[in-house]
C-alpha positions as CSV (number, residue, x, y, z in Angstrom):
1,M,-7.7,-2.4,-27.5
2,F,-5.5,0.8,-27.3
3,P,-3.2,0.4,-24.2
4,I,-0.6,-2.3,-23.6
5,L,-0.7,-3.1,-20.9
6,K,25.7,-1.6,16.5
7,S,25.8,-4.7,18.5
8,R,24.0,-7.9,17.8
9,S,22.8,-10.7,19.9
10,P,24.5,-14.1,19.5
11,L,21.2,-15.6,19.0
12,L,20.3,-13.3,16.0
13,T,21.7,-13.2,12.6
14,V,20.1,-11.3,9.8
15,L,21.2,-11.9,6.3
16,A,19.8,-10.9,2.9
17,G,16.3,-10.5,4.3
18,T,16.3,-13.8,6.3
19,L,16.4,-14.0,10.1
20,T,17.9,-17.2,11.6
21,L,17.6,-17.9,15.3
22,G,20.0,-20.2,17.3
23,T,18.7,-22.9,19.6
24,A,15.6,-21.1,20.8
25,S,12.4,-22.7,19.7
26,L,9.0,-21.0,19.2
27,A,7.3,-24.3,20.1
28,D,9.0,-24.4,23.6
29,A,8.2,-20.9,24.4
30,P,5.3,-20.3,27.1
31,A,2.0,-18.9,26.1
32,P,1.7,-15.1,25.5
33,V,0.9,-12.8,28.3
34,P,-0.9,-9.4,28.1
35,T,2.1,-7.4,29.6
36,K,3.9,-4.5,27.9
37,A,7.6,-3.8,27.7
38,S,7.6,-0.1,28.4
39,S,4.4,1.5,27.5
40,R,0.5,1.3,28.1
41,I,-1.6,-0.8,25.8
42,H,-4.2,1.4,23.9
43,P,-7.7,0.6,25.1
44,A,-8.8,-0.5,21.6
45,N,-6.0,-3.1,21.6
46,L,-6.8,-4.4,25.1
47,A,-10.4,-4.8,24.1
48,G,-9.3,-6.7,21.0
49,L,-7.1,-9.0,23.2
50,N,-10.1,-9.7,25.4
51,R,-12.2,-10.6,22.4
52,E,-9.5,-13.0,21.1
53,R,-9.3,-14.7,24.4
54,E,-13.0,-15.3,24.6
55,Q,-13.1,-16.6,21.0
56,E,-10.2,-18.9,21.8
57,A,-12.0,-20.2,24.9
58,I,-15.1,-21.0,22.9
59,A,-13.2,-22.6,20.0
60,F,-11.4,-24.8,22.4
61,N,-14.7,-26.4,23.5
62,L,-16.0,-26.9,20.0
63,P,-15.5,-29.9,17.7
64,P,-12.8,-29.4,15.1
65,T,-13.9,-28.4,11.6
66,N,-12.3,-28.1,8.2
67,P,-10.5,-24.7,8.1
68,P,-11.9,-22.3,5.7
69,A,-10.2,-20.9,2.6
70,C,-8.7,-17.5,3.0
71,P,-9.6,-15.2,-0.2
72,G,-7.7,-12.1,-0.2
73,V,-4.5,-13.5,1.5
74,I,-1.7,-12.7,-1.1
75,D,1.9,-12.7,-1.0
76,N,5.1,-12.3,-3.3
77,G,7.3,-14.8,-1.1
78,T,8.5,-12.0,1.2
79,V,5.5,-9.7,2.1
80,R,2.2,-11.3,2.9
81,L,-1.1,-9.1,3.0
82,G,-4.6,-9.8,3.9
83,V,-6.9,-7.7,1.6
84,A,-10.5,-7.4,2.7
85,S,-13.2,-7.0,0.1
86,A,-13.5,-3.4,0.8
87,G,-9.9,-2.7,0.1
88,H,-8.5,-2.4,3.6
89,L,-6.1,-4.8,5.3
90,T,-7.0,-7.7,7.7
91,V,-8.4,-11.1,6.7
92,A,-9.4,-13.7,9.3
93,C,-7.5,-16.9,8.2
94,A,-7.7,-20.0,10.3
95,T,-5.3,-21.9,8.1
96,S,-2.6,-19.2,8.6
97,T,0.4,-19.8,10.8
98,V,0.3,-18.1,14.1
99,S,2.5,-14.9,13.9
100,S,5.7,-14.6,15.9
101,G,6.2,-12.5,19.0
102,M,3.7,-11.6,21.7
103,N,-0.1,-12.0,21.1
104,G,0.5,-13.9,17.9
105,T,-2.6,-14.3,15.6
106,T,-3.7,-16.3,12.5
107,D,-5.3,-13.1,11.1
108,V,-3.3,-11.7,8.2
109,G,-2.9,-7.9,7.5
110,L,0.6,-7.0,6.9
111,R,3.2,-9.7,7.6
112,Y,6.9,-10.3,6.7
113,L,7.3,-13.9,6.0
114,P,11.1,-14.5,6.9
115,T,10.2,-13.7,10.6
116,N,6.5,-14.5,10.4
117,A,6.0,-11.1,12.0
118,E,2.5,-9.4,11.8
119,A,2.0,-5.7,12.2
120,A,-1.7,-4.9,11.4
121,T,-4.0,-7.5,13.0
122,P,-2.9,-8.2,16.8
123,G,-5.5,-6.6,19.2
124,T,-7.9,-4.4,17.4
125,P,-7.2,-4.3,13.6
126,C,-7.4,-0.6,12.5
127,E,-5.8,-0.5,9.1
128,G,-8.1,1.3,6.8
129,W,-8.9,4.1,4.4
130,G,-11.5,6.7,3.7
131,V,-12.5,9.1,0.8
132,A,-14.4,12.3,1.0
133,S,-15.4,15.6,-0.8
134,A,-14.7,18.1,1.9
135,D,-16.6,20.9,-0.1
136,L,-19.8,18.8,-0.6
137,G,-19.6,17.1,2.7
138,I,-19.7,13.5,1.4
139,T,-17.6,11.0,3.0
140,G,-17.0,7.1,3.6
141,H,-14.4,4.9,5.2
142,T,-13.7,1.4,6.1
143,S,-11.5,-0.8,8.4
144,A,-11.8,-4.2,10.0
145,G,-11.9,-3.2,13.8
146,C,-12.0,0.7,13.8
147,G,-15.3,1.6,12.1
148,A,-16.8,1.8,8.6
149,A,-19.6,4.0,7.0
150,N,-21.1,4.7,3.7
151,I,-19.2,1.9,1.8
152,T,-20.8,-0.6,-0.6
153,V,-18.6,-3.3,-2.2
154,E,-19.2,-3.6,-5.9
155,N,-16.5,-6.2,-6.8
156,F,-13.6,-8.1,-5.3
157,S,-11.4,-10.6,-6.8
158,A,-7.9,-12.1,-5.7
159,T,-5.3,-14.4,-7.0
160,T,-2.5,-15.9,-4.8
161,T,-0.4,-12.7,-5.5
162,T,-2.8,-9.9,-6.5
163,A,-6.2,-8.5,-5.2
164,L,-8.6,-6.0,-6.6
165,S,-11.3,-4.1,-4.7
166,V,-14.0,-1.9,-6.1
167,V,-16.5,0.0,-3.8
168,R,-18.8,2.9,-3.9
169,V,-18.9,5.7,-1.4
170,G,-22.5,6.6,-1.5
171,T,-23.4,7.7,-5.0
172,T,-20.5,10.0,-5.4
173,F,-17.3,7.9,-5.6
174,R,-16.2,4.7,-7.0
175,V,-12.9,3.6,-5.4
176,T,-10.5,0.9,-6.7
177,H,-7.6,-0.4,-4.8
178,R,-5.3,-2.8,-6.9
179,Y,-2.6,-4.7,-4.8
180,V,0.3,-6.1,-6.9
181,P,3.9,-7.1,-6.1
182,S,6.2,-4.2,-6.7
183,P,8.4,-4.9,-9.7
184,A,11.2,-2.9,-8.2
185,T,11.7,-4.8,-4.9
186,P,10.4,-7.8,-3.1
187,F,10.1,-5.8,0.2
188,L,7.1,-3.8,-1.0
189,Y,3.5,-4.4,-2.3
190,Q,2.3,-1.8,-4.8
191,V,-1.3,-0.5,-4.1
192,D,-2.8,1.6,-7.0
193,V,-5.7,3.7,-5.9
194,L,-8.2,5.2,-8.3
195,I,-11.0,7.6,-7.2
196,E,-13.7,8.1,-9.7
197,N,-16.5,10.9,-9.5
198,I,-19.5,9.0,-10.3
199,G,-21.8,11.8,-9.3
200,T,-23.3,14.7,-11.2
201,A,-21.5,17.5,-9.1
202,N,-17.7,18.5,-9.4
203,V,-15.7,17.9,-6.3
204,A,-13.5,20.9,-5.5
205,D,-11.6,19.3,-2.5
206,L,-10.9,15.6,-2.6
207,R,-9.6,14.0,0.5
208,Y,-8.0,10.4,1.1
209,T,-7.1,9.0,4.4
210,R,-5.1,6.0,5.2
211,G,-4.1,4.7,8.6
212,I,-2.6,1.7,10.4
213,D,-2.0,0.8,14.1
214,Y,1.5,-0.7,14.0
215,D,1.7,-3.6,16.5
216,V,5.4,-4.7,16.0
217,L,7.1,-7.6,17.6
218,P,9.0,-8.5,19.8
219,N,6.7,-6.6,22.4
220,T,3.4,-6.2,20.5
221,F,1.7,-2.9,21.4
222,S,5.0,-1.1,22.1
223,E,6.8,0.2,19.1
224,Y,8.8,3.1,17.6
225,V,7.3,5.0,14.5
226,S,9.0,7.5,12.0
227,F,7.6,9.7,9.3
228,A,9.2,11.3,6.4
229,G,7.7,13.7,3.7
230,A,5.2,15.2,6.0
231,T,5.4,18.5,4.1
232,A,4.8,17.3,0.7
233,P,2.2,19.3,-1.2
234,T,-0.6,16.9,-1.0
235,V,0.0,15.7,2.5
236,L,-2.5,17.6,4.7
237,R,-1.9,16.0,8.1
238,V,0.3,13.3,9.7
239,S,-0.2,11.6,13.1
240,N,1.1,8.7,15.0
241,D,-2.2,7.8,16.4
242,G,-3.1,4.5,14.8
243,F,-6.6,4.7,16.2
244,A,-7.6,8.0,14.7
245,S,-10.9,7.9,12.6
246,L,-10.4,7.0,9.2
247,D,-13.2,9.4,8.0
248,P,-11.3,12.1,6.3
249,L,-13.7,14.9,7.5
250,A,-13.3,13.9,11.2
251,V,-11.1,15.9,13.5
252,H,-7.8,14.3,13.5
253,P,-4.8,14.7,15.7
254,T,-1.5,16.1,14.0
255,L,2.2,16.0,14.6
256,P,3.8,19.5,14.6
257,V,3.1,21.4,11.5
258,G,6.1,22.2,9.2
259,T,8.2,19.3,10.4
260,P,9.2,17.2,7.4
261,T,10.7,14.2,9.4
262,F,9.7,12.6,12.8
263,T,12.4,10.0,13.8
264,D,11.7,7.1,16.4
265,L,8.8,8.5,18.1
266,G,7.9,6.2,21.1
267,P,8.0,3.7,22.5
268,G,4.1,3.3,22.6
269,D,1.2,1.7,21.2
270,L,1.4,3.8,18.0
271,G,0.6,3.9,14.4
272,S,0.6,5.9,11.2
273,H,-2.1,8.2,9.9
274,F,-2.1,10.3,6.7
275,D,-4.7,12.6,5.4
276,F,-4.1,13.5,1.7
277,Q,-5.6,16.6,0.0
278,L,-5.9,15.6,-3.7
279,G,-7.5,18.9,-5.4
280,A,-10.5,19.0,-7.6
281,L,-12.2,16.0,-9.5
282,A,-14.8,16.8,-12.1
283,A,-17.8,14.5,-12.7
284,G,-17.0,11.4,-14.6
285,R,-13.2,11.9,-14.0
286,V,-10.7,9.6,-12.2
287,R,-7.8,10.6,-9.7
288,A,-5.1,8.0,-9.5
289,F,-2.1,7.6,-7.1
290,R,0.0,4.8,-5.6
291,L,0.8,3.6,-2.2
292,Y,3.0,0.9,-0.9
293,Y,2.9,-1.5,2.0
294,G,5.9,-3.7,3.0
295,A,8.4,-5.0,5.5
296,A,12.2,-5.7,5.6
297,N,14.7,-7.2,8.0
298,T,16.5,-3.9,8.8
299,Q,15.9,-0.2,8.5
300,P,18.6,0.3,5.6
301,V,16.9,-2.4,3.6
302,A,13.5,-0.8,4.2
303,L,14.7,2.7,3.2
304,N,16.4,1.3,0.1
305,A,13.2,-0.3,-1.0
306,L,11.3,2.9,-0.6
307,A,14.0,4.8,-2.4
308,A,13.7,2.2,-5.3
309,V,10.1,3.1,-5.9
310,G,10.6,6.8,-5.3
311,A,8.4,7.0,-2.3
312,S,9.8,10.0,-0.3
313,T,6.5,10.1,2.0
314,Y,6.5,7.4,4.2
315,S,6.1,5.9,7.7
316,L,8.1,3.1,9.6
317,G,7.1,0.9,12.4
318,Q,9.8,-0.8,14.5
319,G,10.1,-2.8,17.5
320,D,10.7,-1.9,21.2
321,W,13.8,-4.2,21.7
322,N,17.3,-3.8,23.2
323,G,18.8,-6.5,20.9
324,T,19.1,-9.4,23.4
325,G,17.0,-12.5,23.7
326,N,14.7,-14.1,21.2
327,P,12.7,-11.3,19.4
328,L,10.3,-13.9,18.0
329,A,9.5,-15.6,21.1
330,A,5.8,-15.5,22.3
331,T,6.9,-14.1,25.6
332,G,8.4,-10.9,24.1
333,A,12.0,-9.8,24.6
334,P,13.8,-7.1,26.6
335,A,12.8,-3.6,25.6
336,G,15.1,-0.8,24.3
337,T,16.1,1.3,21.3
338,F,18.0,-1.3,19.3
339,G,15.0,-2.2,17.3
340,A,14.3,1.6,16.4
341,L,17.9,2.2,15.6
342,T,18.6,-0.8,13.3
343,G,15.1,-1.9,12.3
344,Q,15.7,-5.4,13.3
345,P,14.3,-7.9,13.5
346,T,11.5,-6.3,11.3
347,T,10.7,-2.9,9.9
348,F,7.2,-2.4,8.6
349,M,6.6,0.5,6.1
350,F,3.9,2.6,4.3
351,G,4.8,4.8,1.4
352,Y,2.8,7.2,-0.9
353,L,3.4,8.5,-4.5
354,P,1.0,11.5,-5.3
355,P,-0.8,11.7,-8.6
356,Q,2.0,12.1,-11.2
357,P,1.9,13.7,-14.6
358,V,3.7,12.0,-17.5
359,T,7.4,12.7,-18.3
360,G,8.2,12.7,-22.0
361,C,6.1,11.9,-24.9
362,T,7.4,10.4,-28.1
363,V,6.2,8.4,-31.1
364,E,7.9,5.1,-31.4
365,C,7.5,1.5,-32.3
366,R,6.2,-1.1,-29.8
367,S,9.0,-2.2,-27.5
368,F,8.1,-5.9,-27.5
369,N,9.4,-6.6,-31.1
370,P,13.1,-5.9,-31.6
371,N,12.9,-6.6,-35.3
372,E,10.7,-3.7,-36.0
373,V,12.3,-0.6,-37.5
374,Y,11.1,2.8,-37.2
375,T,10.6,4.5,-40.4
376,V,9.5,8.0,-41.1
377,D,6.9,9.3,-43.6
378,M,6.3,6.1,-45.3
379,L,2.5,6.9,-45.9
380,G,2.4,10.6,-46.7
381,T,3.3,12.4,-43.4
382,Q,2.3,9.6,-41.1
383,D,5.0,7.6,-39.4
384,I,4.7,3.8,-39.6
385,C,6.7,1.0,-38.1
386,F,8.0,-1.8,-40.5
387,A,8.5,-5.3,-39.3
388,N,11.3,-6.9,-41.3
389,G,10.8,-4.4,-44.0
390,T,7.4,-5.8,-45.2
391,S,4.5,-5.2,-43.0
392,Y,3.7,-2.2,-40.7
393,I,1.7,-1.4,-37.7
394,V,0.3,1.8,-36.1
395,P,3.1,3.6,-34.1
396,V,2.4,4.3,-30.4
397,G,2.7,7.1,-28.1
398,V,5.5,6.3,-25.6
399,L,5.2,8.0,-22.1
400,Y,6.8,7.6,-18.7
401,R,4.7,7.5,-15.4
402,Y,6.5,6.7,-11.9
403,G,9.5,5.9,-14.1
404,Q,7.8,3.1,-16.0
405,R,7.2,3.0,-19.8
406,L,3.7,3.2,-21.1
407,E,2.5,2.7,-24.7
408,F,-0.8,3.9,-26.1
409,N,-1.8,3.3,-29.8
410,C,-1.7,6.5,-31.8
411,G,-5.2,7.5,-32.8
412,N,-8.2,9.7,-32.1
413,Y,-9.6,8.9,-28.7
414,G,-12.8,10.8,-29.2
415,A,-14.1,14.5,-29.0
416,A,-13.6,14.6,-25.2
417,F,-9.8,13.7,-25.6
418,G,-8.4,14.2,-29.1
419,N,-5.5,12.6,-31.0
420,L,-2.7,11.3,-29.0
421,C,-0.1,11.7,-32.0
422,N,0.3,14.8,-34.0
423,V,0.8,13.6,-37.7
424,I,3.3,16.0,-39.2
425,S,6.1,16.0,-41.8
426,G,9.2,14.3,-40.3
427,H,8.8,12.5,-37.1
428,D,5.3,12.6,-35.6
429,T,5.0,14.0,-32.1
430,C,3.0,13.1,-29.0
431,N,0.6,15.2,-27.2
432,A,1.0,14.8,-23.3
433,A,-2.1,16.8,-22.6
434,V,-4.2,14.4,-24.5
435,Y,-2.5,11.6,-22.5
436,D,-3.4,13.1,-19.2
437,A,-7.0,13.6,-20.3
438,I,-7.3,9.9,-21.4
439,C,-5.8,8.9,-18.0
440,S,-8.6,10.8,-16.2
441,S,-11.3,8.5,-18.1
442,P,-12.7,5.5,-16.3
443,N,-12.0,3.5,-19.5
444,Y,-8.3,4.1,-19.5
445,A,-7.3,5.2,-16.1
446,M,-6.1,1.7,-14.9
447,A,-4.0,1.2,-17.9
448,C,-2.2,4.5,-17.0
449,L,-0.9,2.9,-13.7
450,P,2.0,0.6,-14.9
């Protein structure tokens, strides 16, 4: 009741997020072969390929059945995600189109619809996350193909465009992942993460890990990766190992300490792995932050999308391709640095926004009614909002988080939090400290992520 909620191949032309090919036809292309352009396939991906071929051989000899529905497969018309019930990416979807490039798959993880390029599911799908208390030694993690432990799904729901996963990590954490299209750009999905301490002990050192094995066309299992923002205060470690354990308390490889940017590492069977250190979390409180997953047709478009949402900590996954041939063909295309330098035909991306305090705190009228007139001291010292000069409503505390406007009703939120608005002579004022306390409550934390 309170919150309101350089050269270009003649076959390839990329315009406004859409890739158009010439006469080459994917239907005419030979079947994929397990070869590499210029690097060795990681053993985990090789094992995944062998399992896929075994399953294909079995399926070929079985009678056809009606394809199952694919809950958790969501898209905004540009980016498609497969969100599993535990909140990681990768959903098996027999009704999905086989992805472009070598080793195409109907599984959906992170896909760019204009090129039908899939980056998360070929081979062994390792996109996933983990949460831990480093001081208490409590941890849990999940992925489709690279391990899961101490995770219990409480609730999962999805529409065609959004998904919501709620899980428990033992008896210490409740972790919510909310996937929604970014309102700022069609090239990104917004992932709101809320970690609630449901235990009885305070956590002094909260950790969160997120990793993905990027498998980028045209030569799947050979890509270039780049990282930025590796020295941000809440970033503990960064690695290009897409198969590193998703347990935040495991021993993880790391790129050189102190380097803020790593550009075009590769080519190789590489990925993106971030360990975040998020501070203390008292019992009964929530820590919230924001992630992004997405894809674009070029590197400049991808970087502009990340800039539009303010994500200065990110990774990019780009193809090992020299710019000639058909990059969407099932046989792959010649390897080279053109894909890394331009981001064509597809650049995949992961972004991170740390927990963010509010900026500004004022008392105003609700923004949805332009006819309301803000009037001071019409009831003693309390500000009220008149609608057409006759009726009034309670004013709201207006705050900004991640650059977006939030409105909470003025009022007393209880002894644990206090009154959001200070009633004084003249314009009432807003108490940002109360707002921050409200947002750490499980009852209001989701409404504090616009």
